[in-house]
C-alpha positions in Angstrom: 119.2 103.1 84.1 116.6 103.4 86.8 116.2 107.2 86.3 118.1 107.8 89.5 121.7 108.9 89.6 124.1 108.7 92.5 126.0 111.9 93.3 128.8 112.2 95.8 129.1 116.0 96.1 125.8 116.3 97.9 124.1 118.1 95.0 120.6 116.8 94.1 119.7 115.2 90.9 116.2 115.1 89.5 114.5 112.2 87.7 111.8 114.1 86.1 109.0 113.2 88.5 109.5 116.0 91.0 111.7 113.9 93.2 115.3 114.5 94.0 117.8 112.0 95.2 121.0 112.5 97.2 123.6 109.8 97.9 126.4 110.1 100.4 128.6 107.0 101.1 130.1 107.1 104.5 133.9 107.1 105.1 135.5 103.9 106.5 135.4 104.1 110.3 132.4 106.3 110.4 130.3 105.3 113.4 126.9 106.2 114.8 125.9 105.5 118.4 128.7 104.3 120.6 131.5 106.8 119.5 134.3 106.7 117.1 137.1 104.1 116.9 139.7 106.8 117.2 138.2 107.9 120.5 138.8 104.5 122.0 135.1 103.5 122.2 133.7 100.2 120.9 131.1 101.2 118.2 127.5 100.0 118.4 126.6 101.0 114.9 128.7 101.6 111.8 127.2 104.0 109.1 127.8 102.6 105.6 125.7 104.7 103.3 123.0 107.4 103.3 120.5 108.2 100.5 118.1 111.1 100.7 115.0 111.5 98.6 112.9 114.6 98.0 109.3 113.6 97.3 106.9 116.6 97.1 107.3 118.4 100.4 108.9 115.5 102.3 112.4 114.3 102.7 113.3 110.6 103.2 116.6 109.3 104.5 117.7 105.7 103.9 120.6 105.0 106.2 122.5 101.7 105.8 124.0 100.7 109.1 125.9 97.7 110.5 126.3 96.4 114.0 127.4 93.1 115.5 124.2 91.4 114.3 124.6 92.5 110.7 123.4 95.2 108.3 120.1 96.9 108.2 118.4 100.1 106.9 116.9 102.9 108.9 114.2 104.7 106.9 113.3 108.2 108.2 110.6 110.6 106.9 111.0 114.3 107.6 107.8 116.3 107.0 107.7 120.0 106.0 106.9 120.9 109.6 110.0 119.0 110.9 108.0 116.0 112.2 110.1 112.8 112.0 109.0 109.2 111.7 111.1 106.2 111.1 111.1 102.4 110.6 113.9 99.8 110.5 114.3 97.2 107.8 116.5 94.1 107.7 118.1 93.7 104.3 115.9 90.7 103.5 112.8 92.8 104.5 114.0 95.7 102.3 114.2 93.3 99.3 110.7 92.1 100.0 109.5 95.8 100.4 111.2 96.7 97.1 109.2 93.9 95.3 106.0 95.1 96.9 106.7 98.6 95.8 106.9 97.4 92.2 103.5 95.7 92.6 101.9 98.7 94.3 103.3 101.0 91.6 101.9 98.9 88.8 98.5 98.8 90.5 98.6 102.6 91.0 99.3 103.2 87.4 96.2 101.2 86.4 93.9 103.4 88.5 91.9 106.3 87.0 93.0 109.8 87.9 92.4 110.8 91.5 89.1 112.7 92.1 89.1 114.6 95.5 85.2 114.6 95.3 85.0 110.8 95.3 83.9 109.4 98.7 86.4 106.8 100.0 85.4 103.4 101.4 87.2 101.0 103.8 89.2 103.8 105.3 90.4 104.8 101.8 92.3 101.5 101.3 93.0 100.5 97.8 95.5 97.7 98.3 97.2 96.1 101.3 100.0 93.7 102.0 101.8 92.4 105.2 105.5 91.6 105.7 106.7 89.6 108.7 110.3 89.5 110.0 110.9 87.8 113.4 108.8 89.7 115.9 108.2 92.6 113.5 105.2 93.1 111.3 105.0 95.7 108.5 101.6 96.8 107.2 101.6 98.3 103.7 98.4 100.1 102.7 97.9 102.0 99.5 95.3 104.6 100.4 93.6 107.7 99.1 91.9 110.7 100.7 90.8 114.1 99.4 94.5 115.2 99.1 95.6 112.3 96.9 97.0 108.8 97.0 99.8 107.5 99.2 101.4 104.4 100.6 101.3 104.1 104.4 103.9 101.8 105.9 103.5 100.9 109.6 105.8 98.7 111.7 105.0 96.9 115.0 107.4 95.0 117.3 105.9 92.3 119.4 102.7 92.2 121.4 101.1 95.5 122.5 103.9 97.6 120.9 103.0 101.0 119.3 103.2 101.5 115.6 105.8 103.5 113.7 104.4 105.1 110.5 105.7 106.4 107.2 103.6 107.9 104.4 105.0 107.9 100.9 103.2 109.8 98.1 102.1 107.3 95.5 104.1 109.1 92.8 107.3 108.5 94.9 107.0 104.8 95.2 109.1 104.2 92.1 111.9 106.4 93.5 111.8 104.5 96.8 112.0 101.2 94.9 114.9 102.4 92.9 116.8 103.6 95.9 116.3 100.3 97.7 117.3 98.4 94.6 120.6 100.3 94.4 121.3 99.7 98.1 120.6 96.0 97.7 122.7 95.8 94.6 125.6 97.1 96.7 125.0 95.3 100.0 123.0 92.3 99.1 119.9 91.0 101.0 121.7 88.8 103.6 120.9 90.1 107.1 123.7 88.3 108.9 123.2 87.3 112.5 120.8 84.4 113.5 119.0 82.9 110.5 117.2 80.0 112.1 113.7 79.7 113.6 113.1 81.3 116.9 111.3 79.4 119.6 107.5 79.6 119.5 105.8 81.8 122.1 104.4 80.2 125.2 102.2 81.2 128.1 101.4 80.0 131.6 98.3 80.8 133.7 98.7 81.1 137.5 95.4 82.2 139.2 94.4 85.5 137.8 97.8 86.1 136.2 99.1 85.0 132.8 102.8 85.0 131.9 103.8 85.3 128.3 107.2 84.2 126.9 108.0 85.6 123.5 111.4 85.2 121.8 112.3 88.0 119.4 115.2 89.5 117.5 116.2 93.1 116.9 119.3 95.0 115.8 120.9 94.3 119.1 120.3 90.5 119.0 118.0 87.8 120.3 116.0 88.4 123.4 113.2 86.9 125.6 110.3 89.1 126.6 108.5 87.9 129.7 105.1 89.6 130.3 103.0 89.4 133.4 99.3 90.2 132.6 96.6 90.7 135.2 93.1 92.0 134.6 94.1 95.6 135.5 97.9 95.4 135.3 100.6 94.6 132.8 104.4 94.6 133.1 107.3 93.0 131.2 111.0 92.4 131.3 113.4 91.7 128.4 116.2 89.2 128.8 119.1 89.3 126.3 119.9 85.8 124.8 123.4 85.8 126.3 121.8 85.9 129.8 119.3 83.1 129.3 121.5 80.3 130.7 122.3 82.4 133.8 118.6 83.0 134.4 118.0 79.3 133.9 120.7 78.3 136.3 119.4 80.6 139.0 115.8 79.3 138.6 117.1 75.7 138.6 119.0 76.5 141.9 115.9 77.9 143.5 113.8 74.9 142.4 116.4 72.4 143.7 116.8 74.1 147.1 113.0 74.4 147.6 112.5 70.7 146.7 115.2 69.7 149.2 113.6 71.9 151.9 110.1 70.6 151.1 111.3 67.0 151.4 112.9 67.8 154.7 109.7 69.3 156.1 107.6 66.4 154.7 109.9 63.8 156.4 109.8 65.7 159.7 106.0 65.8 159.7 105.8 62.1 158.8 108.1 61.2 161.8 105.9 63.1 164.1 108.4 65.8 164.9 108.2 69.5 164.5 109.6 71.1 161.4 112.5 72.7 163.4 113.8 69.3 164.8 116.9 67.7 163.5 117.1 64.1 162.3 117.6 62.8 165.9 114.4 64.6 167.1 116.3 67.3 169.0 114.7 70.7 168.8 117.7 72.6 170.2 115.8 73.4 173.4 116.3 72.1 177.0 113.6 70.6 179.2 112.4 73.9 180.4 111.7 75.0 176.9 114.5 77.5 176.8 117.0 77.3 174.0 120.3 75.6 175.0 123.4 77.8 175.3 126.0 77.4 172.6 128.3 75.6 175.2 125.6 73.0 176.1 124.8 72.5 172.4 128.5 71.7 171.8 
């Protein structure tokens, strides 16, 4: 036994460390965003399981969800003042996180007792690891301050994105690991969706501008982020993978038409005619310089 029991009547169990765990499997057909099947809506997310942990003054919710891209875990931290922070883990990332929690817990157990009078160095970091999944990076930092030791988990998505943070008291790392382990025992660590390598990022410089092309994947699927960067300006658009071919066809059409028009202009200039003349050298104007009437043109 891992010291954690599942209960289905929403009553908490204690594992002797001051942490309490709730588990609530979702009923079949229970959906999150996008409505309920019985209402005639197509669901975006299906709720599969929720676990709640009490660690000191904080609550943590581990929600297992599924959408058309596969299964994932939403981890939310609820502080005593109601503040909420959350990160998202693919099942394969959750498995990696679980293994890191074991390593962090072993290291934490080897440390001497915390002394609030001790001055911290290197921003209080004791141990760090990084996890990478597609365009997401997860920074794991075991830290200490005058209040104690804790694991800070931060997640970023792509270039220039803000970070989402979670802080787990060091004494609660084992409970987190056990909760993740039970989820993975039930659902496995296969993410579903696209499992291959995404195209590498590319960029193009045009004068003072730089255009960045970054492929990524999130819970809604694969996308292309196109960023325009200038010295004092930055903007970006996100193109879903299902629209890539349409964007390509439109750009190809523009390129082809512009090449045809450029060739026509070049040929006219080489023949000594004006750009507006047709292949016979007629400009569409009469000898007086006035434009011919439609009847005369005919």
